[in-house]
N, CA, C and O atoms as a Tripos MOL2 file, in Angstrom:
@<TRIPOS>MOLECULE
protein
  308   307    77     0     0
PROTEIN
NO_CHARGES

@<TRIPOS>ATOM
      1 N           0.8420   -1.1850    0.0000 N.3       1 MET1
      2 CA          0.0000    0.0000    0.0000 C.3       1 MET1
      3 C           0.8760    1.2330    0.0000 C.2       1 MET1
      4 O           1.9030    1.2690    0.6760 O.2       1 MET1
      5 N           0.4910    2.2110   -0.7280 N.am      2 SER2
      6 CA          1.2530    3.4390   -0.8640 C.3       2 SER2
      7 C           1.2350    4.2520    0.4210 C.2       2 SER2
      8 O           0.2290    4.2840    1.1300 O.2       2 SER2
      9 N           2.3570    4.9110    0.7210 N.am      3 VAL3
     10 CA          2.3970    5.7640    1.9030 C.3       3 VAL3
     11 C           1.5520    7.0130    1.6940 C.2       3 VAL3
     12 O           1.2400    7.7120    2.6580 O.2       3 VAL3
     13 N           1.1810    7.3020    0.4670 N.am      4 ALA4
     14 CA          0.3500    8.4690    0.2040 C.3       4 ALA4
     15 C          -1.1120    8.2180    0.5360 C.2       4 ALA4
     16 O          -1.8880    9.1650    0.6650 O.2       4 ALA4
     17 N          -1.5000    6.9480    0.6770 N.am      5 PHE5
     18 CA         -2.8840    6.6380    0.9960 C.3       5 PHE5
     19 C          -3.1720    6.9880    2.4440 C.2       5 PHE5
     20 O          -2.4980    6.5140    3.3590 O.2       5 PHE5
     21 N          -4.1650    7.8100    2.6370 N.am      6 VAL6
     22 CA         -4.5850    8.1740    3.9780 C.3       6 VAL6
     23 C          -6.0950    7.9640    4.0440 C.2       6 VAL6
     24 O          -6.8260    8.5120    3.2190 O.2       6 VAL6
     25 N          -6.5790    7.1760    5.0170 N.am      7 PRO7
     26 CA         -8.0180    6.9670    5.1270 C.3       7 PRO7
     27 C          -8.7690    8.2910    5.2820 C.2       7 PRO7
     28 O          -8.2280    9.2610    5.8130 O.2       7 PRO7
     29 N          -9.9920    8.3200    4.8240 N.am      8 GLU8
     30 CA        -10.8230    9.5280    4.8430 C.3       8 GLU8
     31 C         -10.8490   10.1840    6.2260 C.2       8 GLU8
     32 O         -10.7640   11.4070    6.3330 O.2       8 GLU8
     33 N         -10.9650    9.3820    7.2770 N.am      9 ARG9
     34 CA        -11.0870    9.9290    8.6320 C.3       9 ARG9
     35 C          -9.8030   10.5930    9.1260 C.2       9 ARG9
     36 O          -9.8330   11.3690   10.0820 O.2       9 ARG9
     37 N          -8.6750   10.2920    8.4790 N.am     10 LEU10
     38 CA         -7.4010   10.8600    8.9040 C.3      10 LEU10
     39 C          -6.8850   11.9620    7.9860 C.2      10 LEU10
     40 O          -5.8350   12.5460    8.2510 O.2      10 LEU10
     41 N          -7.6020   12.2460    6.9230 N.am     11 ARG11
     42 CA         -7.1260   13.2440    5.9680 C.3      11 ARG11
     43 C          -7.0490   14.6080    6.6300 C.2      11 ARG11
     44 O          -7.9300   14.9970    7.3960 O.2      11 ARG11
     45 N          -5.9940   15.3150    6.3250 N.am     12 GLY12
     46 CA         -5.7680   16.6340    6.9040 C.3      12 GLY12
     47 C          -5.0970   16.5850    8.2570 C.2      12 GLY12
     48 O          -4.7340   17.6300    8.7980 O.2      12 GLY12
     49 N          -4.9180   15.3910    8.8260 N.am     13 LYS13
     50 CA         -4.3210   15.2520   10.1410 C.3      13 LYS13
     51 C          -2.9380   14.6270   10.0910 C.2      13 LYS13
     52 O          -2.2400   14.5820   11.1040 O.2      13 LYS13
     53 N          -2.5400   14.1490    8.9310 N.am     14 ALA14
     54 CA         -1.2300   13.5100    8.8020 C.3      14 ALA14
     55 C          -0.1430   14.5790    8.7740 C.2      14 ALA14
     56 O          -0.2930   15.6260    8.1440 O.2      14 ALA14
     57 N           0.9430   14.2940    9.4640 N.am     15 GLU15
     58 CA          2.0610   15.2230    9.4870 C.3      15 GLU15
     59 C           2.9820   14.9140    8.3150 C.2      15 GLU15
     60 O           3.4000   13.7720    8.1210 O.2      15 GLU15
     61 N           3.2850   15.9300    7.5520 N.am     16 VAL16
     62 CA          4.1870   15.7630    6.4210 C.3      16 VAL16
     63 C           5.5590   16.2430    6.8700 C.2      16 VAL16
     64 O           5.7520   17.4260    7.1520 O.2      16 VAL16
     65 N           6.5050   15.3210    6.9320 N.am     17 ASN17
     66 CA          7.8610   15.6900    7.3240 C.3      17 ASN17
     67 C           8.8430   15.1640    6.2810 C.2      17 ASN17
     68 O           8.4480   14.5010    5.3220 O.2      17 ASN17
     69 N          10.0970   15.4590    6.4720 N.am     18 GLN18
     70 CA         11.1310   15.0720    5.5050 C.3      18 GLN18
     71 C          11.1990   13.5620    5.3300 C.2      18 GLN18
     72 O          11.4010   13.0790    4.2160 O.2      18 GLN18
     73 N          11.0350   12.8150    6.4090 N.am     19 GLU19
     74 CA         11.0900   11.3550    6.3290 C.3      19 GLU19
     75 C           9.9660   10.7960    5.4620 C.2      19 GLU19
     76 O          10.1890    9.9060    4.6420 O.2      19 GLU19
     77 N           8.7690   11.3200    5.6460 N.am     20 THR20
     78 CA          7.6190   10.8860    4.8540 C.3      20 THR20
     79 C           7.8430   11.1900    3.3740 C.2      20 THR20
     80 O           7.5770   10.3510    2.5130 O.2      20 THR20
     81 N           8.3320   12.3900    3.0890 N.am     21 LEU21
     82 CA          8.5840   12.7630    1.6990 C.3      21 LEU21
     83 C           9.6630   11.8800    1.0810 C.2      21 LEU21
     84 O           9.5470   11.4770   -0.0770 O.2      21 LEU21
     85 N          10.7110   11.5770    1.8430 N.am     22 GLN22
     86 CA         11.7780   10.7250    1.3290 C.3      22 GLN22
     87 C          11.2700    9.3170    1.0330 C.2      22 GLN22
     88 O          11.6110    8.7360    0.0030 O.2      22 GLN22
     89 N          10.4530    8.7650    1.9360 N.am     23 ARG23
     90 CA          9.8850    7.4320    1.7040 C.3      23 ARG23
     91 C           9.0180    7.4260    0.4520 C.2      23 ARG23
     92 O           9.0320    6.4680   -0.3220 O.2      23 ARG23
     93 N           8.2730    8.4940    0.2640 N.am     24 LEU24
     94 CA          7.4050    8.5960   -0.9030 C.3      24 LEU24
     95 C           8.2300    8.6750   -2.1860 C.2      24 LEU24
     96 O           7.8850    8.0440   -3.1850 O.2      24 LEU24
     97 N           9.3100    9.4400   -2.1640 N.am     25 LEU25
     98 CA         10.1870    9.5250   -3.3370 C.3      25 LEU25
     99 C          10.8390    8.1800   -3.6370 C.2      25 LEU25
    100 O          10.9690    7.7960   -4.7990 O.2      25 LEU25
    101 N          11.2480    7.4650   -2.5970 N.am     26 GLU26
    102 CA         11.8350    6.1360   -2.7930 C.3      26 GLU26
    103 C          10.8090    5.1540   -3.3330 C.2      26 GLU26
    104 O          11.1250    4.3110   -4.1730 O.2      26 GLU26
    105 N           9.5830    5.2670   -2.8480 N.am     27 GLU27
    106 CA          8.5160    4.4040   -3.3630 C.3      27 GLU27
    107 C           8.2660    4.7040   -4.8380 C.2      27 GLU27
    108 O           8.0660    3.7860   -5.6340 O.2      27 GLU27
    109 N           8.2760    5.9760   -5.2020 N.am     28 ASN28
    110 CA          8.0820    6.3460   -6.6040 C.3      28 ASN28
    111 C           9.1950    5.7720   -7.4750 C.2      28 ASN28
    112 O           8.9430    5.3100   -8.5870 O.2      28 ASN28
    113 N          10.4160    5.8020   -6.9710 N.am     29 ASP29
    114 CA         11.5440    5.2190   -7.6920 C.3      29 ASP29
    115 C          11.2940    3.7330   -7.9550 C.2      29 ASP29
    116 O          11.4980    3.2570   -9.0710 O.2      29 ASP29
    117 N          10.8570    3.0080   -6.9420 N.am     30 GLN30
    118 CA         10.5730    1.5780   -7.0940 C.3      30 GLN30
    119 C           9.4160    1.3450   -8.0630 C.2      30 GLN30
    120 O           9.4580    0.4210   -8.8750 O.2      30 GLN30
    121 N           8.3960    2.1740   -7.9780 N.am     31 LEU31
    122 CA          7.2550    2.0350   -8.8850 C.3      31 LEU31
    123 C           7.6860    2.2280  -10.3330 C.2      31 LEU31
    124 O           7.2740    1.4720  -11.2130 O.2      31 LEU31
    125 N           8.5130    3.2410  -10.5820 N.am     32 ILE32
    126 CA          8.9810    3.5000  -11.9410 C.3      32 ILE32
    127 C           9.8120    2.3280  -12.4560 C.2      32 ILE32
    128 O           9.6680    1.9180  -13.6080 O.2      32 ILE32
    129 N          10.6780    1.7920  -11.6050 N.am     33 ARG33
    130 CA         11.4910    0.6400  -12.0080 C.3      33 ARG33
    131 C          10.6050   -0.5670  -12.3430 C.2      33 ARG33
    132 O          10.8550   -1.2820  -13.3140 O.2      33 ARG33
    133 N           9.5930   -0.7750  -11.5440 N.am     34 CYS34
    134 CA          8.6750   -1.8980  -11.7630 C.3      34 CYS34
    135 C           7.9000   -1.7070  -13.0760 C.2      34 CYS34
    136 O           7.7430   -2.6440  -13.8590 O.2      34 CYS34
    137 N           7.4260   -0.4950  -13.2940 N.am     35 ILE35
    138 CA          6.6800   -0.1900  -14.5200 C.3      35 ILE35
    139 C           7.5620   -0.4310  -15.7490 C.2      35 ILE35
    140 O           7.1200   -1.0450  -16.7200 O.2      35 ILE35
    141 N           8.8010    0.0510  -15.7070 N.am     36 VAL36
    142 CA          9.7290   -0.1250  -16.8270 C.3      36 VAL36
    143 C           9.9980   -1.6080  -17.0650 C.2      36 VAL36
    144 O          10.0360   -2.0630  -18.2080 O.2      36 VAL36
    145 N          10.1830   -2.3530  -15.9860 N.am     37 GLU37
    146 CA         10.4460   -3.7880  -16.1170 C.3      37 GLU37
    147 C           9.2780   -4.5060  -16.7690 C.2      37 GLU37
    148 O           9.4710   -5.2940  -17.6950 O.2      37 GLU37
    149 N           8.0610   -4.2390  -16.2900 N.am     38 TYR38
    150 CA          6.8930   -4.8800  -16.8840 C.3      38 TYR38
    151 C           6.7460   -4.5000  -18.3550 C.2      38 TYR38
    152 O           6.4300   -5.3500  -19.1860 O.2      38 TYR38
    153 N           6.9730   -3.2360  -18.6780 N.am     39 GLN39
    154 CA          6.8410   -2.8060  -20.0690 C.3      39 GLN39
    155 C           7.8880   -3.4620  -20.9540 C.2      39 GLN39
    156 O           7.5990   -3.8240  -22.0950 O.2      39 GLN39
    157 N           9.1060   -3.6200  -20.4360 N.am     40 SER40
    158 CA         10.1600   -4.2330  -21.2430 C.3      40 SER40
    159 C           9.8980   -5.7120  -21.4810 C.2      40 SER40
    160 O          10.4050   -6.2880  -22.4430 O.2      40 SER40
    161 N           9.1050   -6.3280  -20.6070 N.am     41 LYS41
    162 CA          8.7540   -7.7380  -20.7680 C.3      41 LYS41
    163 C           7.4630   -7.9180  -21.5710 C.2      41 LYS41
    164 O           6.9660   -9.0330  -21.7340 O.2      41 LYS41
    165 N           6.9310   -6.7930  -22.0700 N.am     42 GLY42
    166 CA          5.7060   -6.8710  -22.8660 C.3      42 GLY42
    167 C           4.4510   -7.0550  -22.0360 C.2      42 GLY42
    168 O           3.4200   -7.4860  -22.5530 O.2      42 GLY42
    169 N           4.5280   -6.7320  -20.7600 N.am     43 ARG43
    170 CA          3.3820   -6.9050  -19.8610 C.3      43 ARG43
    171 C           2.8330   -5.5420  -19.4320 C.2      43 ARG43
    172 O           2.6500   -5.2800  -18.2430 O.2      43 ARG43
    173 N           2.5770   -4.6850  -20.4130 N.am     44 ALA44
    174 CA          2.1340   -3.3200  -20.1420 C.3      44 ALA44
    175 C           0.8240   -3.2750  -19.3560 C.2      44 ALA44
    176 O           0.6320   -2.3860  -18.5270 O.2      44 ALA44
    177 N          -0.0720   -4.2190  -19.6090 N.am     45 THR45
    178 CA         -1.3530   -4.2050  -18.8920 C.3      45 THR45
    179 C          -1.1770   -4.5180  -17.4100 C.2      45 THR45
    180 O          -1.9920   -4.1070  -16.5840 O.2      45 THR45
    181 N          -0.1000   -5.2550  -17.0700 N.am     46 ASP46
    182 CA          0.1430   -5.5860  -15.6630 C.3      46 ASP46
    183 C           0.6650   -4.4000  -14.8570 C.2      46 ASP46
    184 O           0.5970   -4.4150  -13.6280 O.2      46 ASP46
    185 N           1.1850   -3.3760  -15.5290 N.am     47 CYS47
    186 CA          1.7560   -2.2530  -14.7890 C.3      47 CYS47
    187 C           0.7650   -1.1250  -14.5460 C.2      47 CYS47
    188 O           1.1290   -0.1140  -13.9460 O.2      47 CYS47
    189 N          -0.4650   -1.2700  -14.9920 N.am     48 VAL48
    190 CA         -1.4630   -0.2050  -14.8280 C.3      48 VAL48
    191 C          -1.6940    0.1260  -13.3580 C.2      48 VAL48
    192 O          -1.8120    1.2990  -13.0050 O.2      48 VAL48
    193 N          -1.7600   -0.8730  -12.5050 N.am     49 GLN49
    194 CA         -1.9970   -0.6020  -11.0790 C.3      49 GLN49
    195 C          -0.8540    0.2130  -10.4810 C.2      49 GLN49
    196 O          -1.0800    1.0710   -9.6270 O.2      49 GLN49
    197 N           0.3790   -0.0560  -10.9310 N.am     50 TYR50
    198 CA          1.5250    0.6990  -10.4330 C.3      50 TYR50
    199 C           1.5200    2.1270  -10.9720 C.2      50 TYR50
    200 O           1.9410    3.0560  -10.2820 O.2      50 TYR50
    201 N           1.0490    2.2970  -12.1870 N.am     51 GLN51
    202 CA          0.9270    3.6360  -12.7590 C.3      51 GLN51
    203 C          -0.0920    4.4660  -11.9840 C.2      51 GLN51
    204 O           0.1030    5.6660  -11.7870 O.2      51 GLN51
    205 N          -1.1660    3.8360  -11.5490 N.am     52 HIS52
    206 CA         -2.1830    4.5430  -10.7660 C.3      52 HIS52
    207 C          -1.6190    5.0000   -9.4250 C.2      52 HIS52
    208 O          -1.8640    6.1260   -8.9940 O.2      52 HIS52
    209 N          -0.8670    4.1280   -8.7700 N.am     53 ILE53
    210 CA         -0.2660    4.4830   -7.4830 C.3      53 ILE53
    211 C           0.7500    5.6090   -7.6760 C.2      53 ILE53
    212 O           0.7870    6.5570   -6.8910 O.2      53 ILE53
    213 N           1.5710    5.5020   -8.7180 N.am     54 LEU54
    214 CA          2.5530    6.5430   -9.0100 C.3      54 LEU54
    215 C           1.8610    7.8730   -9.2730 C.2      54 LEU54
    216 O           2.2990    8.9100   -8.7750 O.2      54 LEU54
    217 N           0.7980    7.8490  -10.0420 N.am     55 HIS55
    218 CA          0.0450    9.0670  -10.3340 C.3      55 HIS55
    219 C          -0.4910    9.6850   -9.0470 C.2      55 HIS55
    220 O          -0.3820   10.8940   -8.8410 O.2      55 HIS55
    221 N          -1.0620    8.8620   -8.1900 N.am     56 ARG56
    222 CA         -1.6000    9.3580   -6.9150 C.3      56 ARG56
    223 C          -0.4920    9.9820   -6.0690 C.2      56 ARG56
    224 O          -0.6780   11.0400   -5.4690 O.2      56 ARG56
    225 N           0.6590    9.3180   -6.0260 N.am     57 ASN57
    226 CA          1.7860    9.8440   -5.2570 C.3      57 ASN57
    227 C           2.2610   11.1900   -5.8090 C.2      57 ASN57
    228 O           2.5480   12.1130   -5.0470 O.2      57 ASN57
    229 N           2.3400   11.2950   -7.1200 N.am     58 LEU58
    230 CA          2.7930   12.5380   -7.7340 C.3      58 LEU58
    231 C           1.8120   13.6830   -7.4890 C.2      58 LEU58
    232 O           2.2240   14.8170   -7.2450 O.2      58 LEU58
    233 N           0.5390   13.3900   -7.5520 N.am     59 ILE59
    234 CA         -0.4690   14.4090   -7.2520 C.3      59 ILE59
    235 C          -0.3490   14.8490   -5.7940 C.2      59 ILE59
    236 O          -0.4430   16.0390   -5.4960 O.2      59 ILE59
    237 N          -0.1440   13.9010   -4.8940 N.am     60 TYR60
    238 CA          0.0280   14.1990   -3.4720 C.3      60 TYR60
    239 C           1.2460   15.1080   -3.2700 C.2      60 TYR60
    240 O           1.1590   16.1050   -2.5540 O.2      60 TYR60
    241 N           2.3820   14.7700   -3.8960 N.am     61 LEU61
    242 CA          3.5860   15.5950   -3.7690 C.3      61 LEU61
    243 C           3.3610   16.9890   -4.3470 C.2      61 LEU61
    244 O           3.8140   17.9760   -3.7670 O.2      61 LEU61
    245 N           2.6760   17.0810   -5.4680 N.am     62 ALA62
    246 CA          2.3950   18.3840   -6.0760 C.3      62 ALA62
    247 C           1.5000   19.2260   -5.1740 C.2      62 ALA62
    248 O           1.6870   20.4370   -5.0630 O.2      62 ALA62
    249 N           0.5440   18.5950   -4.5410 N.am     63 THR63
    250 CA         -0.3560   19.3000   -3.6250 C.3      63 THR63
    251 C           0.4130   19.8490   -2.4350 C.2      63 THR63
    252 O           0.1810   20.9800   -2.0080 O.2      63 THR63
    253 N           1.3310   19.0490   -1.8990 N.am     64 ILE64
    254 CA          2.1650   19.5000   -0.7870 C.3      64 ILE64
    255 C           3.0290   20.6800   -1.2200 C.2      64 ILE64
    256 O           3.1450   21.6700   -0.4970 O.2      64 ILE64
    257 N           3.6320   20.5710   -2.3970 N.am     65 ALA65
    258 CA          4.4860   21.6470   -2.9040 C.3      65 ALA65
    259 C           3.6940   22.9290   -3.1150 C.2      65 ALA65
    260 O           4.1800   24.0150   -2.7980 O.2      65 ALA65
    261 N           2.4840   22.8180   -3.6440 N.am     66 ASP66
    262 CA          1.6480   23.9930   -3.8660 C.3      66 ASP66
    263 C           1.2250   24.6490   -2.5600 C.2      66 ASP66
    264 O           1.0580   25.8670   -2.4990 O.2      66 ASP66
    265 N           1.0500   23.8380   -1.5080 N.am     67 ALA67
    266 CA          0.5880   24.3540   -0.2290 C.3      67 ALA67
    267 C           1.7220   24.9110    0.6280 C.2      67 ALA67
    268 O           1.4740   25.6030    1.6150 O.2      67 ALA67
    269 N           2.9680   24.6090    0.2530 N.am     68 ALA68
    270 CA          4.1150   25.0600    1.0480 C.3      68 ALA68
    271 C           4.2790   26.5600    0.9060 C.2      68 ALA68
    272 O           4.1120   27.1040   -0.1860 O.2      68 ALA68
    273 N           4.6050   27.2350    2.0030 N.am     69 PRO69
    274 CA          4.8580   28.6820    1.9260 C.3      69 PRO69
    275 C           6.0360   28.9500    0.9980 C.2      69 PRO69
    276 O           6.9480   28.1320    0.8770 O.2      69 PRO69
    277 N           6.0020   30.0850    0.3580 N.am     70 LEU70
    278 CA          7.0570   30.4230   -0.6040 C.3      70 LEU70
    279 C           8.4260   30.4910    0.0590 C.2      70 LEU70
    280 O           9.4330   30.2340   -0.6000 O.2      70 LEU70
    281 N           8.4890   30.8260    1.3320 N.am     71 SER71
    282 CA          9.7810   30.9380    2.0080 C.3      71 SER71
    283 C          10.4750   29.5880    2.1630 C.2      71 SER71
    284 O          11.6910   29.5410    2.3460 O.2      71 SER71
    285 N           9.7200   28.4860    2.0930 N.am     72 THR72
    286 CA         10.3260   27.1610    2.2300 C.3      72 THR72
    287 C          10.6650   26.5440    0.8840 C.2      72 THR72
    288 O          11.3660   25.5340    0.8220 O.2      72 THR72
    289 N          10.1790   27.1350   -0.1800 N.am     73 GLN73
    290 CA         10.4760   26.6260   -1.5220 C.3      73 GLN73
    291 C          11.7880   27.2370   -1.9920 C.2      73 GLN73
    292 O          12.0550   28.4130   -1.7460 O.2      73 GLN73
    293 N          12.6040   26.4380   -2.6690 N.am     74 LYS74
    294 CA         13.8650   26.9400   -3.2120 C.3      74 LYS74
    295 C          13.5910   27.7830   -4.4460 C.2      74 LYS74
    296 O          12.7660   27.4270   -5.2880 O.2      74 LYS74
    297 N          14.2840   28.8880   -4.5390 N.am     75 THR75
    298 CA         14.1260   29.7210   -5.7180 C.3      75 THR75
    299 C          15.2310   29.3980   -6.7140 C.2      75 THR75
    300 O          16.3150   28.9480   -6.3420 O.2      75 THR75
    301 N          14.9340   29.6360   -7.9800 N.am     76 THR76
    302 CA         15.9110   29.3600   -9.0320 C.3      76 THR76
    303 C          16.4310   30.6590   -9.6230 C.2      76 THR76
    304 O          16.9000   30.6730  -10.7610 O.2      76 THR76
    305 N          16.3580   31.7300   -8.8870 N.am     77 GLU77
    306 CA         16.7940   33.0430   -9.3720 C.3      77 GLU77
    307 C          18.2880   33.1870   -9.2980 C.2      77 GLU77
    308 O          18.8270   34.2310   -9.6670 O.2      77 GLU77
@<TRIPOS>BOND
     1     1     2 1
     2     2     3 1
     3     3     4 2
     4     3     5 am
     5     5     6 1
     6     6     7 1
     7     7     8 2
     8     7     9 am
     9     9    10 1
    10    10    11 1
    11    11    12 2
    12    11    13 am
    13    13    14 1
    14    14    15 1
    15    15    16 2
    16    15    17 am
    17    17    18 1
    18    18    19 1
    19    19    20 2
    20    19    21 am
    21    21    22 1
    22    22    23 1
    23    23    24 2
    24    23    25 am
    25    25    26 1
    26    26    27 1
    27    27    28 2
    28    27    29 am
    29    29    30 1
    30    30    31 1
    31    31    32 2
    32    31    33 am
    33    33    34 1
    34    34    35 1
    35    35    36 2
    36    35    37 am
    37    37    38 1
    38    38    39 1
    39    39    40 2
    40    39    41 am
    41    41    42 1
    42    42    43 1
    43    43    44 2
    44    43    45 am
    45    45    46 1
    46    46    47 1
    47    47    48 2
    48    47    49 am
    49    49    50 1
    50    50    51 1
    51    51    52 2
    52    51    53 am
    53    53    54 1
    54    54    55 1
    55    55    56 2
    56    55    57 am
    57    57    58 1
    58    58    59 1
    59    59    60 2
    60    59    61 am
    61    61    62 1
    62    62    63 1
    63    63    64 2
    64    63    65 am
    65    65    66 1
    66    66    67 1
    67    67    68 2
    68    67    69 am
    69    69    70 1
    70    70    71 1
    71    71    72 2
    72    71    73 am
    73    73    74 1
    74    74    75 1
    75    75    76 2
    76    75    77 am
    77    77    78 1
    78    78    79 1
    79    79    80 2
    80    79    81 am
    81    81    82 1
    82    82    83 1
    83    83    84 2
    84    83    85 am
    85    85    86 1
    86    86    87 1
    87    87    88 2
    88    87    89 am
    89    89    90 1
    90    90    91 1
    91    91    92 2
    92    91    93 am
    93    93    94 1
    94    94    95 1
    95    95    96 2
    96    95    97 am
    97    97    98 1
    98    98    99 1
    99    99   100 2
   100    99   101 am
   101   101   102 1
   102   102   103 1
   103   103   104 2
   104   103   105 am
   105   105   106 1
   106   106   107 1
   107   107   108 2
   108   107   109 am
   109   109   110 1
   110   110   111 1
   111   111   112 2
   112   111   113 am
   113   113   114 1
   114   114   115 1
   115   115   116 2
   116   115   117 am
   117   117   118 1
   118   118   119 1
   119   119   120 2
   120   119   121 am
   121   121   122 1
   122   122   123 1
   123   123   124 2
   124   123   125 am
   125   125   126 1
   126   126   127 1
   127   127   128 2
   128   127   129 am
   129   129   130 1
   130   130   131 1
   131   131   132 2
   132   131   133 am
   133   133   134 1
   134   134   135 1
   135   135   136 2
   136   135   137 am
   137   137   138 1
   138   138   139 1
   139   139   140 2
   140   139   141 am
   141   141   142 1
   142   142   143 1
   143   143   144 2
   144   143   145 am
   145   145   146 1
   146   146   147 1
   147   147   148 2
   148   147   149 am
   149   149   150 1
   150   150   151 1
   151   151   152 2
   152   151   153 am
   153   153   154 1
   154   154   155 1
   155   155   156 2
   156   155   157 am
   157   157   158 1
   158   158   159 1
   159   159   160 2
   160   159   161 am
   161   161   162 1
   162   162   163 1
   163   163   164 2
   164   163   165 am
   165   165   166 1
   166   166   167 1
   167   167   168 2
   168   167   169 am
   169   169   170 1
   170   170   171 1
   171   171   172 2
   172   171   173 am
   173   173   174 1
   174   174   175 1
   175   175   176 2
   176   175   177 am
   177   177   178 1
   178   178   179 1
   179   179   180 2
   180   179   181 am
   181   181   182 1
   182   182   183 1
   183   183   184 2
   184   183   185 am
   185   185   186 1
   186   186   187 1
   187   187   188 2
   188   187   189 am
   189   189   190 1
   190   190   191 1
   191   191   192 2
   192   191   193 am
   193   193   194 1
   194   194   195 1
   195   195   196 2
   196   195   197 am
   197   197   198 1
   198   198   199 1
   199   199   200 2
   200   199   201 am
   201   201   202 1
   202   202   203 1
   203   203   204 2
   204   203   205 am
   205   205   206 1
   206   206   207 1
   207   207   208 2
   208   207   209 am
   209   209   210 1
   210   210   211 1
   211   211   212 2
   212   211   213 am
   213   213   214 1
   214   214   215 1
   215   215   216 2
   216   215   217 am
   217   217   218 1
   218   218   219 1
   219   219   220 2
   220   219   221 am
   221   221   222 1
   222   222   223 1
   223   223   224 2
   224   223   225 am
   225   225   226 1
   226   226   227 1
   227   227   228 2
   228   227   229 am
   229   229   230 1
   230   230   231 1
   231   231   232 2
   232   231   233 am
   233   233   234 1
   234   234   235 1
   235   235   236 2
   236   235   237 am
   237   237   238 1
   238   238   239 1
   239   239   240 2
   240   239   241 am
   241   241   242 1
   242   242   243 1
   243   243   244 2
   244   243   245 am
   245   245   246 1
   246   246   247 1
   247   247   248 2
   248   247   249 am
   249   249   250 1
   250   250   251 1
   251   251   252 2
   252   251   253 am
   253   253   254 1
   254   254   255 1
   255   255   256 2
   256   255   257 am
   257   257   258 1
   258   258   259 1
   259   259   260 2
   260   259   261 am
   261   261   262 1
   262   262   263 1
   263   263   264 2
   264   263   265 am
   265   265   266 1
   266   266   267 1
   267   267   268 2
   268   267   269 am
   269   269   270 1
   270   270   271 1
   271   271   272 2
   272   271   273 am
   273   273   274 1
   274   274   275 1
   275   275   276 2
   276   275   277 am
   277   277   278 1
   278   278   279 1
   279   279   280 2
   280   279   281 am
   281   281   282 1
   282   282   283 1
   283   283   284 2
   284   283   285 am
   285   285   286 1
   286   286   287 1
   287   287   288 2
   288   287   289 am
   289   289   290 1
   290   290   291 1
   291   291   292 2
   292   291   293 am
   293   293   294 1
   294   294   295 1
   295   295   296 2
   296   295   297 am
   297   297   298 1
   298   298   299 1
   299   299   300 2
   300   299   301 am
   301   301   302 1
   302   302   303 1
   303   303   304 2
   304   303   305 am
   305   305   306 1
   306   306   307 1
   307   307   308 2
@<TRIPOS>SUBSTRUCTURE
     1 MET1         2 RESIDUE 1 A MET
     2 SER2         6 RESIDUE 1 A SER
     3 VAL3        10 RESIDUE 1 A VAL
     4 ALA4        14 RESIDUE 1 A ALA
     5 PHE5        18 RESIDUE 1 A PHE
     6 VAL6        22 RESIDUE 1 A VAL
     7 PRO7        26 RESIDUE 1 A PRO
     8 GLU8        30 RESIDUE 1 A GLU
     9 ARG9        34 RESIDUE 1 A ARG
    10 LEU10       38 RESIDUE 1 A LEU
    11 ARG11       42 RESIDUE 1 A ARG
    12 GLY12       46 RESIDUE 1 A GLY
    13 LYS13       50 RESIDUE 1 A LYS
    14 ALA14       54 RESIDUE 1 A ALA
    15 GLU15       58 RESIDUE 1 A GLU
    16 VAL16       62 RESIDUE 1 A VAL
    17 ASN17       66 RESIDUE 1 A ASN
    18 GLN18       70 RESIDUE 1 A GLN
    19 GLU19       74 RESIDUE 1 A GLU
    20 THR20       78 RESIDUE 1 A THR
    21 LEU21       82 RESIDUE 1 A LEU
    22 GLN22       86 RESIDUE 1 A GLN
    23 ARG23       90 RESIDUE 1 A ARG
    24 LEU24       94 RESIDUE 1 A LEU
    25 LEU25       98 RESIDUE 1 A LEU
    26 GLU26      102 RESIDUE 1 A GLU
    27 GLU27      106 RESIDUE 1 A GLU
    28 ASN28      110 RESIDUE 1 A ASN
    29 ASP29      114 RESIDUE 1 A ASP
    30 GLN30      118 RESIDUE 1 A GLN
    31 LEU31      122 RESIDUE 1 A LEU
    32 ILE32      126 RESIDUE 1 A ILE
    33 ARG33      130 RESIDUE 1 A ARG
    34 CYS34      134 RESIDUE 1 A CYS
    35 ILE35      138 RESIDUE 1 A ILE
    36 VAL36      142 RESIDUE 1 A VAL
    37 GLU37      146 RESIDUE 1 A GLU
    38 TYR38      150 RESIDUE 1 A TYR
    39 GLN39      154 RESIDUE 1 A GLN
    40 SER40      158 RESIDUE 1 A SER
    41 LYS41      162 RESIDUE 1 A LYS
    42 GLY42      166 RESIDUE 1 A GLY
    43 ARG43      170 RESIDUE 1 A ARG
    44 ALA44      174 RESIDUE 1 A ALA
    45 THR45      178 RESIDUE 1 A THR
    46 ASP46      182 RESIDUE 1 A ASP
    47 CYS47      186 RESIDUE 1 A CYS
    48 VAL48      190 RESIDUE 1 A VAL
    49 GLN49      194 RESIDUE 1 A GLN
    50 TYR50      198 RESIDUE 1 A TYR
    51 GLN51      202 RESIDUE 1 A GLN
    52 HIS52      206 RESIDUE 1 A HIS
    53 ILE53      210 RESIDUE 1 A ILE
    54 LEU54      214 RESIDUE 1 A LEU
    55 HIS55      218 RESIDUE 1 A HIS
    56 ARG56      222 RESIDUE 1 A ARG
    57 ASN57      226 RESIDUE 1 A ASN
    58 LEU58      230 RESIDUE 1 A LEU
    59 ILE59      234 RESIDUE 1 A ILE
    60 TYR60      238 RESIDUE 1 A TYR
    61 LEU61      242 RESIDUE 1 A LEU
    62 ALA62      246 RESIDUE 1 A ALA
    63 THR63      250 RESIDUE 1 A THR
    64 ILE64      254 RESIDUE 1 A ILE
    65 ALA65      258 RESIDUE 1 A ALA
    66 ASP66      262 RESIDUE 1 A ASP
    67 ALA67      266 RESIDUE 1 A ALA
    68 ALA68      270 RESIDUE 1 A ALA
    69 PRO69      274 RESIDUE 1 A PRO
    70 LEU70      278 RESIDUE 1 A LEU
    71 SER71      282 RESIDUE 1 A SER
    72 THR72      286 RESIDUE 1 A THR
    73 GLN73      290 RESIDUE 1 A GLN
    74 LYS74      294 RESIDUE 1 A LYS
    75 THR75      298 RESIDUE 1 A THR
    76 THR76      302 RESIDUE 1 A THR
    77 GLU77      306 RESIDUE 1 A GLU
């Protein structure tokens, strides 16, 4: 189960910290590797569930990034 999954009753109450974000990034890395492996073996239909989890994780990370105050975001100036 993805670390990004939070039951309805707990939504908005989970603490987002560096450890959680790192675990999520590592999980995404594993998901991408799994998806690539299945695709290279011609089993593209088997990787759909992993693509869904990856998509959910990426949306979760984007939501966190959008909600972060500008002072905590790195600037590229």
